[in-house]
Structure formats: structure tokens, C-alpha cells
C-alpha atoms as an extended CHARMM CRD file, in Angstrom:
* protein
*
       105  EXT
         1         1  MET       CA           -252.0250000000      -41.9360000000      -81.6330000000  PROA      1               0.0000000000
         2         2  ALA       CA           -253.2610000000      -41.5200000000      -77.8790000000  PROA      2               0.0000000000
         3         3  ILE       CA           -255.9740000000      -38.9980000000      -78.9720000000  PROA      3               0.0000000000
         4         4  GLN       CA           -257.3690000000      -41.7610000000      -81.3610000000  PROA      4               0.0000000000
         5         5  CYS       CA           -258.0510000000      -43.9870000000      -78.4380000000  PROA      5               0.0000000000
         6         6  ALA       CA           -261.1320000000      -42.0760000000      -77.6180000000  PROA      6               0.0000000000
         7         7  ASP       CA           -262.4390000000      -43.2510000000      -80.9270000000  PROA      7               0.0000000000
         8         8  PHE       CA           -262.2470000000      -46.9120000000      -79.7030000000  PROA      8               0.0000000000
         9         9  VAL       CA           -264.6720000000      -46.0900000000      -76.8540000000  PROA      9               0.0000000000
        10        10  ILE       CA           -266.9860000000      -44.2550000000      -79.1800000000  PROA      10              0.0000000000
        11        11  GLN       CA           -267.0350000000      -47.1900000000      -81.5460000000  PROA      11              0.0000000000
        12        12  ARG       CA           -267.7800000000      -49.5500000000      -78.5560000000  PROA      12              0.0000000000
        13        13  ALA       CA           -270.8170000000      -47.3410000000      -77.6820000000  PROA      13              0.0000000000
        14        14  ARG       CA           -272.0690000000      -47.7030000000      -81.1900000000  PROA      14              0.0000000000
        15        15  VAL       CA           -271.7460000000      -51.3750000000      -81.2100000000  PROA      15              0.0000000000
        16        16  ALA       CA           -273.5170000000      -51.6610000000      -77.9640000000  PROA      16              0.0000000000
        17        17  ARG       CA           -276.3300000000      -49.4730000000      -79.3390000000  PROA      17              0.0000000000
        18        18  ARG       CA           -276.6240000000      -51.7430000000      -82.3550000000  PROA      18              0.0000000000
        19        19  GLU       CA           -277.0250000000      -54.7800000000      -80.2150000000  PROA      19              0.0000000000
        20        20  ASN       CA           -279.5880000000      -53.0010000000      -78.0910000000  PROA      20              0.0000000000
        21        21  GLN       CA           -277.2950000000      -52.9760000000      -75.0390000000  PROA      21              0.0000000000
        22        22  TRP       CA           -278.3030000000      -49.5510000000      -73.8370000000  PROA      22              0.0000000000
        23        23  ARG       CA           -276.7840000000      -49.6060000000      -70.5540000000  PROA      23              0.0000000000
        24        24  GLU       CA           -273.3660000000      -50.6240000000      -72.0530000000  PROA      24              0.0000000000
        25        25  ALA       CA           -273.7080000000      -47.9130000000      -74.5970000000  PROA      25              0.0000000000
        26        26  GLU       CA           -274.3810000000      -45.3690000000      -71.7440000000  PROA      26              0.0000000000
        27        27  ARG       CA           -271.3640000000      -46.7020000000      -69.8260000000  PROA      27              0.0000000000
        28        28  HSD       CA           -269.1390000000      -45.9570000000      -72.7840000000  PROA      28              0.0000000000
        29        29  ILE       CA           -270.6310000000      -42.5100000000      -73.0770000000  PROA      29              0.0000000000
        30        30  ARG       CA           -269.8090000000      -41.7910000000      -69.3540000000  PROA      30              0.0000000000
        31        31  ARG       CA           -266.2360000000      -43.0990000000      -70.0850000000  PROA      31              0.0000000000
        32        32  ILE       CA           -265.7910000000      -40.5590000000      -72.9040000000  PROA      32              0.0000000000
        33        33  HSD       CA           -267.0370000000      -37.8340000000      -70.7200000000  PROA      33              0.0000000000
        34        34  GLU       CA           -264.5780000000      -38.8360000000      -67.9610000000  PROA      34              0.0000000000
        35        35  ILE       CA           -261.6390000000      -38.9720000000      -70.7340000000  PROA      35              0.0000000000
        36        36  PHE       CA           -262.6330000000      -35.4820000000      -72.0810000000  PROA      36              0.0000000000
        37        37  SER       CA           -262.9490000000      -34.0870000000      -68.5850000000  PROA      37              0.0000000000
        38        38  GLY       CA           -259.4800000000      -35.3360000000      -67.7100000000  PROA      38              0.0000000000
        39        39  LEU       CA           -260.7490000000      -37.8420000000      -65.0280000000  PROA      39              0.0000000000
        40        40  ARG       CA           -259.6790000000      -40.9850000000      -67.0280000000  PROA      40              0.0000000000
        41        41  PRO       CA           -256.6850000000      -41.2350000000      -69.4840000000  PROA      41              0.0000000000
        42        42  LEU       CA           -257.0030000000      -41.8690000000      -73.1690000000  PROA      42              0.0000000000
        43        43  CYS       CA           -254.5580000000      -44.7020000000      -72.8230000000  PROA      43              0.0000000000
        44        44  VAL       CA           -251.9300000000      -46.2630000000      -70.6270000000  PROA      44              0.0000000000
        45        45  LEU       CA           -248.5360000000      -47.0250000000      -72.1000000000  PROA      45              0.0000000000
        46        46  ASP       CA           -246.6390000000      -50.2880000000      -71.3580000000  PROA      46              0.0000000000
        47        47  SER       CA           -244.4210000000      -48.3790000000      -68.9270000000  PROA      47              0.0000000000
        48        48  GLY       CA           -247.5670000000      -47.6260000000      -66.9010000000  PROA      48              0.0000000000
        49        49  ARG       CA           -247.6160000000      -43.9320000000      -67.7800000000  PROA      49              0.0000000000
        50        50  ALA       CA           -251.1550000000      -42.6460000000      -68.2970000000  PROA      50              0.0000000000
        51        51  ILE       CA           -251.7280000000      -40.3540000000      -71.4260000000  PROA      51              0.0000000000
        52        52  GLY       CA           -254.7190000000      -38.0700000000      -71.0110000000  PROA      52              0.0000000000
        53        53  VAL       CA           -255.9770000000      -35.0610000000      -72.7220000000  PROA      53              0.0000000000
        54        54  SER       CA           -253.8110000000      -32.8270000000      -70.6260000000  PROA      54              0.0000000000
        55        55  GLU       CA           -250.7780000000      -34.6530000000      -71.6870000000  PROA      55              0.0000000000
        56        56  ILE       CA           -251.7420000000      -34.2280000000      -75.2670000000  PROA      56              0.0000000000
        57        57  ARG       CA           -252.3710000000      -30.4760000000      -74.8250000000  PROA      57              0.0000000000
        58        58  GLU       CA           -248.9920000000      -30.1720000000      -73.0250000000  PROA      58              0.0000000000
        59        59  PHE       CA           -247.2520000000      -32.0670000000      -75.8970000000  PROA      59              0.0000000000
        60        60  PHE       CA           -248.7310000000      -29.5920000000      -78.4710000000  PROA      60              0.0000000000
        61        61  SER       CA           -247.8650000000      -26.4850000000      -76.2540000000  PROA      61              0.0000000000
        62        62  LYS       CA           -244.2550000000      -27.3400000000      -76.4240000000  PROA      62              0.0000000000
        63        63  LEU       CA           -244.1140000000      -27.6320000000      -80.1080000000  PROA      63              0.0000000000
        64        64  PRO       CA           -242.8320000000      -24.5400000000      -82.1470000000  PROA      64              0.0000000000
        65        65  LEU       CA           -246.1000000000      -23.8740000000      -83.8800000000  PROA      65              0.0000000000
        66        66  ASP       CA           -247.2150000000      -20.5970000000      -85.5590000000  PROA      66              0.0000000000
        67        67  GLU       CA           -250.6080000000      -19.2050000000      -84.5390000000  PROA      67              0.0000000000
        68        68  GLU       CA           -252.5500000000      -21.1350000000      -87.2170000000  PROA      68              0.0000000000
        69        69  GLN       CA           -250.9210000000      -24.4220000000      -86.3860000000  PROA      69              0.0000000000
        70        70  ARG       CA           -251.6160000000      -23.7550000000      -82.7460000000  PROA      70              0.0000000000
        71        71  LEU       CA           -255.2820000000      -23.1380000000      -83.4620000000  PROA      71              0.0000000000
        72        72  GLN       CA           -255.3580000000      -26.2940000000      -85.5030000000  PROA      72              0.0000000000
        73        73  ALA       CA           -253.9030000000      -28.2430000000      -82.5650000000  PROA      73              0.0000000000
        74        74  ASP       CA           -256.3860000000      -26.7980000000      -80.1460000000  PROA      74              0.0000000000
        75        75  ARG       CA           -259.2650000000      -27.8500000000      -82.4850000000  PROA      75              0.0000000000
        76        76  PHE       CA           -257.7010000000      -31.2820000000      -82.8070000000  PROA      76              0.0000000000
        77        77  VAL       CA           -257.7840000000      -31.9000000000      -79.0210000000  PROA      77              0.0000000000
        78        78  GLY       CA           -261.1910000000      -30.2280000000      -78.7590000000  PROA      78              0.0000000000
        79        79  ALA       CA           -260.1430000000      -27.2450000000      -76.6280000000  PROA      79              0.0000000000
        80        80  HSD       CA           -262.5070000000      -24.9960000000      -78.6070000000  PROA      80              0.0000000000
        81        81  ILE       CA           -265.5710000000      -27.0900000000      -77.4830000000  PROA      81              0.0000000000
        82        82  PRO       CA           -266.9090000000      -27.4670000000      -73.9950000000  PROA      82              0.0000000000
        83        83  VAL       CA           -266.8170000000      -31.0890000000      -72.7770000000  PROA      83              0.0000000000
        84        84  ALA       CA           -270.7280000000      -31.1840000000      -72.1490000000  PROA      84              0.0000000000
        85        85  THR       CA           -271.2800000000      -30.0340000000      -75.7230000000  PROA      85              0.0000000000
        86        86  ARG       CA           -268.7830000000      -32.6710000000      -77.2200000000  PROA      86              0.0000000000
        87        87  VAL       CA           -270.3230000000      -35.5020000000      -75.2800000000  PROA      87              0.0000000000
        88        88  GLU       CA           -273.9780000000      -34.2450000000      -76.1680000000  PROA      88              0.0000000000
        89        89  TYR       CA           -272.9240000000      -34.3610000000      -79.8570000000  PROA      89              0.0000000000
        90        90  LEU       CA           -271.5160000000      -37.8860000000      -79.4220000000  PROA      90              0.0000000000
        91        91  GLU       CA           -274.6400000000      -39.1270000000      -77.7560000000  PROA      91              0.0000000000
        92        92  GLU       CA           -276.7980000000      -37.7420000000      -80.5880000000  PROA      92              0.0000000000
        93        93  MET       CA           -274.5460000000      -39.4340000000      -83.0810000000  PROA      93              0.0000000000
        94        94  ILE       CA           -274.5170000000      -42.8960000000      -81.1860000000  PROA      94              0.0000000000
        95        95  PHE       CA           -278.2310000000      -42.9930000000      -80.2420000000  PROA      95              0.0000000000
        96        96  THR       CA           -279.7240000000      -41.6670000000      -83.3840000000  PROA      96              0.0000000000
        97        97  LEU       CA           -280.7750000000      -44.7940000000      -85.2970000000  PROA      97              0.0000000000
        98        98  PRO       CA           -279.6590000000      -44.5420000000      -89.0090000000  PROA      98              0.0000000000
        99        99  ASP       CA           -282.5320000000      -43.9840000000      -91.5090000000  PROA      99              0.0000000000
       100       100  VAL       CA           -285.1980000000      -43.7420000000      -88.8470000000  PROA      100             0.0000000000
       101       101  VAL       CA           -285.2150000000      -40.0900000000      -87.8880000000  PROA      101             0.0000000000
       102       102  ILE       CA           -284.7320000000      -37.1240000000      -90.1510000000  PROA      102             0.0000000000
       103       103  PRO       CA           -282.6740000000      -34.6250000000      -88.1980000000  PROA      103             0.0000000000
       104       104  TYR       CA           -283.9200000000      -30.9500000000      -88.4910000000  PROA      104             0.0000000000
       105       105  PRO       CA           -281.7350000000      -27.9390000000      -87.6990000000  PROA      105             0.0000000000
């Protein structure tokens, strides 16, 4: 469940963008960058234990997975995409206004 907490921050950025709160949206994007970079946790448990991307990767690394399952786990936590690329993609998805611009490849 912890890995899904990043989506809460992404959705907050989208809401801020819809409400024309550009600085707030940028603040959420910076927070996502910090989460994906391992500088900030995904969540903090009631016990006070912080769960970050490294803890998620460690959890998956200890599971008895075959090679295909391990590749799926790596994709799930975004290990195959550099942080800057992931954040750039999210910025495009958040700041591109729907039905205004036609994206070209």
C-alpha cells in the first residue's frame, strides 16, 4: 500500500493545477521528486517507521520471485526509469491542460 501513497501527492498536484495554484502544484512535484529520490518517505507508519522506495525495493528483494516476477517488481517500483524521467513525465501529465493541447510524438 505504501507505494500507492505517491499517487496521493500526484493527485494533490493535479488538484492544485486545476485550481490555478501553480506554486502549490510545483511544491507537490518537488515532493514527488524527493520521494522517488529517496529523500522523503512514501509514508510514515503509526509506529513512526518511515517507509520509502528503498524499503519497498528491499521488501521485494527478499521475496522468492522468479526472474519474470522480479522484473515486474522492479517495474512496479520504477527501478527501470531514472527519477528525472519519471518526474518529467508526471510534470507533463499534471501541467498539460486537458483538451487544450494536442500532444505530438
